[in-house]
PAZAPA-4460 file (N, C-alpha, C; in steps of 0.05 Angstrom, whole numbers, plus 32768, in hexadecimal, padded with zeros to 4 digits):
% residues 67
    n_x    n_y    n_z   ca_x   ca_y   ca_z    c_x    c_y    c_z   seq   type   mol
   80D9   8318   80AD   80E8   8306   80BF   80F5   8317   80D5     1      M     A
   80F2   830D   80ED   80FD   831C   8104   811A   8312   8109     2      N     A
   812D   831F   80FC   8149   8317   80FD   8154   831B   811A     3      I     A
   814C   8331   8127   8156   8336   8142   814E   831F   8155     4      E     A
   8135   8316   8153   812B   8300   8164   813C   82E7   815F     5      F     A
   8140   82E0   8146   8150   82C8   813F   816C   82CB   8149     6      I     A
   8178   82E2   8145   8193   82E7   814F   8195   82E4   816E     7      E     A
   8180   82EE   817B   817F   82EC   8198   817E   82CF   81A1     8      S     A
   816D   82BF   8194   816A   82A3   819C   8184   8293   8196     9      K     A
   8190   8298   817F   81A9   828B   8178   81BF   8293   818B    10      L     A
   81BE   82AC   8193   81D2   82B6   81A7   81CF   82A7   81C1    11      G     A
   81B6   82A2   81C9   81B2   8293   81E2   81BD   8277   81E0    12      D     A
   81B9   826A   81C9   81C3   824F   81C4   81E2   824F   81C5    13      I     A
   81ED   8263   81B8   820B   8265   81B7   8216   8269   81D4    14      I     A
   8208   8279   81E4   8211   827D   8200   8211   8262   820F    15      K     A
   81FD   8252   820A   81FB   8237   8217   8212   8225   820D    16      E     A
   8218   8227   81F3   822E   8217   81E9   8248   8220   81F5    17      L     A
   824C   823A   81F9   8264   8244   8205   8266   823A   8222    18      E     A
   8250   8239   8230   8250   822E   824C   8259   8211   824C    19      K     A
   824F   8202   8238   8257   81E6   8237   8275   81E3   8232    20      E     A
   8280   81F4   8221   829D   81F4   821B   82AD   81FA   8234    21      V     A
   82A3   820E   8243   82B2   8215   825C   82B1   81FF   8270    22      M     A
   829A   81F1   8272   8299   81DA   8284   82AD   81C4   827C    23      E     A
   82AE   81BF   8262   82C1   81AA   8258   82DE   81B3   825E    24      I     A
   82E4   81CC   8258   82FF   81D6   825D   8307   81D5   827A    25      L     A
   82F3   81D9   828C   82FA   81D9   82A8   82FA   81BD   82B5    26      S     A
   82F3   81A9   82A5   82F4   818D   82AF   8310   8183   82AC    27      D     A
   831F   8183   82C2   833B   817B   82C1   833F   815D   82BF    28      H     A
   832A   814E   82C0   832C   8131   82BE   832F   8128   82A0    29      S     A
   832A   813B   828E   832C   8134   8271   8348   813B   8268    30      L     A
   8353   812A   8257   836C   8131   824A   8367   8142   8232    31      D     A
   837C   814B   8225   8379   815D   820E   8368   8151   81F7    32      K     A
   836D   8138   81F2   835E   812A   81DC   8340   8128   81E3    33      R     A
   833A   8121   81FB   831D   811F   8203   8310   813A   8203    34      E     A
   831E   814E   820B   8314   8169   820B   830D   8172   81EF    35      T     A
   8320   816D   81DD   831C   8175   81C1   8305   8166   81B4    36      N     A
   8302   814C   81BB   82EC   813C   81B0   82D1   8146   81BA    37      L     A
   82D0   8150   81D2   82B7   815B   81DC   82B0   8177   81D2    38      Q     A
   82C5   8187   81CD   82C1   81A2   81C4   82BB   81A4   81A7    39      I     A
   82C6   8192   8197   82C3   8193   817A   82A5   8194   8171    40      K     A
   8293   8183   817B   8277   8186   8172   826A   81A0   817A    41      P     A
   8273   81AB   8191   8268   81C5   8199   8271   81DB   8187    42      I     A
   828A   81DB   817F   8294   81F0   816D   8287   81ED   8151    43      T     A
   8283   81D4   8149   8275   81CF   812F   8259   81DA   8130    44      S     A
   824B   81D5   8146   8230   81DF   814A   822F   81FD   8149    45      T     A
   8242   820A   8156   8243   8227   8155   8247   8231   8139    46      R     A
   8259   8224   812A   825E   822C   810E   8245   8229   80FD    47      Q     A
   8236   8214   8101   821D   820F   80F3   8209   8226   80F9    48      I     A
   8207   822D   8113   81F5   8242   811B   81FD   825D   810F    49      L     A
   8217   8263   810F   8221   827C   8102   821B   827C   80E5    50      D     A
   821F   8266   80D7   8219   8264   80BA   81FB   8267   80B5    51      N     A
   81EB   825B   80C6   81CE   825D   80C3   81C5   827A   80C6    52      A     A
   81D0   8288   80D9   81C9   82A4   80DE   81D1   82B5   80C6    53      M     A
   81E9   82B0   80BB   81F2   82BE   80A3   81DF   82B9   808C    54      D     A
   81D6   82A1   8089   81C4   829A   8073   81A9   82A8   8077    55      S     A
   819F   82A8   808F   8185   82B5   8095   8187   82D3   808E    56      I     A
   819D   82DF   8096   81A0   82FC   8091   81A1   8301   8073    57      K     A
   81AF   82EF   8064   81B2   82F3   8047   8197   82F0   803A    58      M     A
   8187   82DC   8042   816D   82D8   8036   815B   82F0   803C    59      V     A
   815C   82F9   8054   814C   8311   805C   8154   8329   804B    60      D     A
   816E   832D   8048   8177   8344   8039   816E   8342   801C    61      R     A
   8170   832A   8010   8168   8326   7FF5   814A   832B   7FF2    62      L     A
   813B   8321   8005   811E   8325   8004   8116   8342   8005    63      A     A
   8125   8352   8015   811F   836F   8017   8127   837D   7FFD    64      K     A
   813D   8374   7FF1   8146   8380   7FD7   8132   837B   7FC1    65      E     A
   8124   8365   7FC2   8112   835E   7FAC   80F7   836C   7FAE    66      Q     A
   80F2   8379   7FC5   80D9   8387   7FC9   80D8   83A1   7FBA    67      K     A
***
């Protein structure tokens, strides 16, 4: 499994998520509640991606140990 490639692609996705967050934060027409409502799914998505990467690394490590 090419862990570096997967990390790179997930890193690209995370950068795009961070851009979305910055756009939301810079939108002064939103109040605090609306801002939080729009950012919450993005932060949840990032956490899911981080957890997925951790799981992929763990599975890869276990597979290498069993060889």
